[in-house]
N, C-alpha and C positions, 0 to 999 in steps of 0.2 A: 055412242053411249052417250047417257044421259048429265047433264051435270048433277051433283048431287045438291040437295039444296042447302042452300044460303039467304040470307037477307042485302037490301040493297040499298043502298045511299047514294046520293048526287049532290054534293055540295056545289055550294059556286064561290067558296070563299078559301084560302090556306089554309087557315087557322081550323074552319070547319072541319077539313079532312082530318086534318092533325088528332084533332079534339076523337071525333072517330076511331082513326084508328087506335088510338092509345085506348078507348074505353073498352076493347075486345080482347088486353091482356095477351098481345101476340095473335092471337085468329082471326085477325083480317087480315086483308091482301087491296093494297091500291090497284084500278084497273086503268089503263090508259088506251091502249089499239088493241089488247086481249088477243093478240099475236100468242104469244107465247104461253098466260094463262091460264085460255082457257080449253087449249088441249091439254093440259097438265091438272084439269079439273076431271077432264071429262075421263082421264086416266085414273085419275084419285091419286095422281101423286101428290095434287094438295088439295085440300080441299078449308078453305075458309067458311067458317061463321057468315062474317060480312065480306061484301064486295065496297067499295067504294069509290065510284067512277068518279073520275078526274077532266073529264071531256068540260064542263062547265066552268072553271079556274082559269077564271084572264090571263092570272100572274106567269101561267106554267108555259104561256104561248110565245111566240117571237123569234124571230131572229136581228138579232146589234151584232153591227160592223165598225165599232170603232177605232181608234189608234194603235189601242191596247192588246187589241184580241177580236175574237168573233164570242158572241152568248148565245147558245141553243138553249130556250125554253122546253123544259123537260115534254111538253107535248109537242114538240116539232115535230112532224110527220116527216117521210123517207121522201115521199113526194113533192114538200115543200123544199128539200134542200136538191133536190134533184133542180126545179124550175128555176132555185135561184143564180141566177150568171153573177150575181153580187159576188154571193156566199164562195163561187166555183173560182171566182181570179181570188180568194181573203184567205180559200184554206184549199186549196186543189188536190191533198192528199186526200183529205174528206171526200173530197165533187168525187175522185177516183176510187173509192173506197164504196159509195152507198151505191155506187152505178152494181156491184157484185152479192145487193141484199136480196136475196129474196126476189119474189117475183113479183109480177106488176100490182095484184090485188093489196097481198101483204103490205107492200111502199106505201100506198093507200091508206091503210090503217097504223100501221108500225108506230112507235114512235123513240124519240130516241135516248129520253127517256127510261121508258118501259127494257129495253135492248142493254143499258147498263146495268137497270134494278135487276136484269133476269140472268146478266152474267154467263150467255154460254159461253164455254170456251173455247167453239169454231166461231163466234158473230165476228162481223166488224168493227163496230162502234168501238166495243173494248178495244181493242186493237186499235186503231186511231186514239183514241184518247190517251194510251198507256205510251203511245209512240210519239203521242206530242206534248209532253208532259201538262199535258189536261187540268182543268182543276174540277170536281165535281162538288155543287152547294146542296145542299137538303136544310130540312128543315122539320124539325122533331116538336115533341112536347117542355124538352129543357130549352129551346131556342133554335138559331140556325148556325150551322157549320159549314167549313170546307174542305173537304176532303180529296187528295191529290190522287192523283186518277190509275200508280205506281201502288196506293194504299189503301184502294176500292174493295177490289177485284182478292178474294182469299182462295175460292177455290171452284170448281167447277158450281156455278145455281149458287156464289156466295160471295157474299158484299160482308162491309163493313155498317151498309144500315143494320139500324137498331128496328124492332117492327115499326114502330109508332112512326117513323121517319119519312119524309115524300123529297125525291131529289126533283129541285127547282129550275135547277139549267146546269149547262156543263161549258164553261169559260177554255177557248180553245187560245193562244198564247199570238200574238202578233207574227206572222207570215214575210216575213223578206221575198221582194219581188224577186231575188238570183237565187232563190234558193231548190236544191234540185231535189226531186221524191220521185217514188215511184208505189207501185201498189200493186201484189198479182195476189192470184190464192186458185186453187185448182179444186174443183169436184166435182163429180160421177157425170149431175148436169147442172147447166146454169139453174143460178139460182139456189140449189141444195147449198147446206155448211158443207163448208169446204173441209179435203181432208189438210190442208197448211194452203199457212196463207201470210203474205210479208208485204207489211209498209215500214217504208223508210225513207231516211230525207239526209240530207248533208248539204252546208254551205261550202263556199272555195272562200279563199283565202285569195291575196293578193297576187302569189305565185303559182294559182288554178292547183292548188291541194286542197283536196277535202278538210274539213271541220267540222267540228258538232254535230258528226255521222248521229240518230237514232234508228234505229233497227226494232221491229218490233212482231213478234209473230204471233196468229191465232192458230188453233186446232191440233198444236203438236203439243198442249198440256192443258193440266188442269183451272187454267187461263192464260190470260194475255200476259204478255211480258214481254222486255228488254234481253237485246241480248250484247251483251259489253265485250263477247271476245270479240264478236262480226265488229261492232264502231271500231274495237279498237285496230282491225284490219284495214279499214277504211280510212281513216285519219289521221293526214298528214301523209298522204299519199295522194298522187293521180290513181283518178280514177280510169282507170285502166284494163286491157287484159289480163294484167298480172294479178292487180288489187281485186279484179271482182271474184276470180279465180279460187285466191288468198279466203276473200271471204265467203265462199259461198264453201269450200272445205270447212271454211270457222261455224256454218253455221247448222254443218252437216252434223260435226261432232258435239254443239254447242245442245241439242234439241234430246229429249229420252220420251217420245212420244210411246200413246199405248197402241197396238194392234187391237183391230174390231175385226167386222163383218164386211166393210169397206176399205179396207187397208192395213195392212201388213205393218209393224212398228219401223220396217228397214225400208220400206218404202219409203212413209210418210217423212223419215230421215235424210232419204235419197231429196224427195222432193223437194223438202225446205231446201237445201242448200241451191236446188237449180231454180227455185222461186224466189231468193236473194239474186240469181245470177239475172237474172229477166227482169227484174225491178233494176237493179243499177245498169244494167244496158238501156233498159229505158230513161233512168235517168240524167245519163249523162249524155246522151243522143241530142 
């Protein structure tokens, strides 16, 4: 299907891009990799009068690892993440999740900022961001601001971004070397959107018991979110078979997914518990 008619601009600075978005009263869209926006336009789900191509803005590119965490420029592509061994060591949960993102061609084009802004409920990057307490930096006509990942996703394909705002980077907090983590998802075909997905990590205290557990889910709600009851089932306990079973049961009870042509609500609930079990076993191994 042909795209609807639109104007096109390719600015070289962030300020220019923001001004272009602001000039169209909410009827302009930023274009990063285009892996989600182009199909939406083809099906007339989105019909912006102006596309602002961000690819020439150098300030949106780059991966920076420091003692206080990791910063990913909004135009960082999935392939950039996959190929970065230092990043895999600094943020192992991110590396584990990105291996499940879409297919080879999409990983060559899709971007971190595009995934966060699109906010698909089953996308991996929002799940990692929420689980890891990431902070999302944005720029708009009113200036720069930082939004916590837990406050950024408001619903399916809906975020806290204003129409003139652009994601500039996402910051993931420092990751201790001894931290345990796991990522599991299930889709009918590898690379398809997940029917359910689980990202989790926990630390160990001096007695070998779990502390600071973070458990996030994708594909089973309007947006990625944490599961406090599952985290409570893990914290303060040795991550053994009994704890894992308790956490899996808590996960099944905590989610209320919708059914669709791909899977029933009951299937997704049960699947989420199974994925928590698998992720915890992998983390504890």
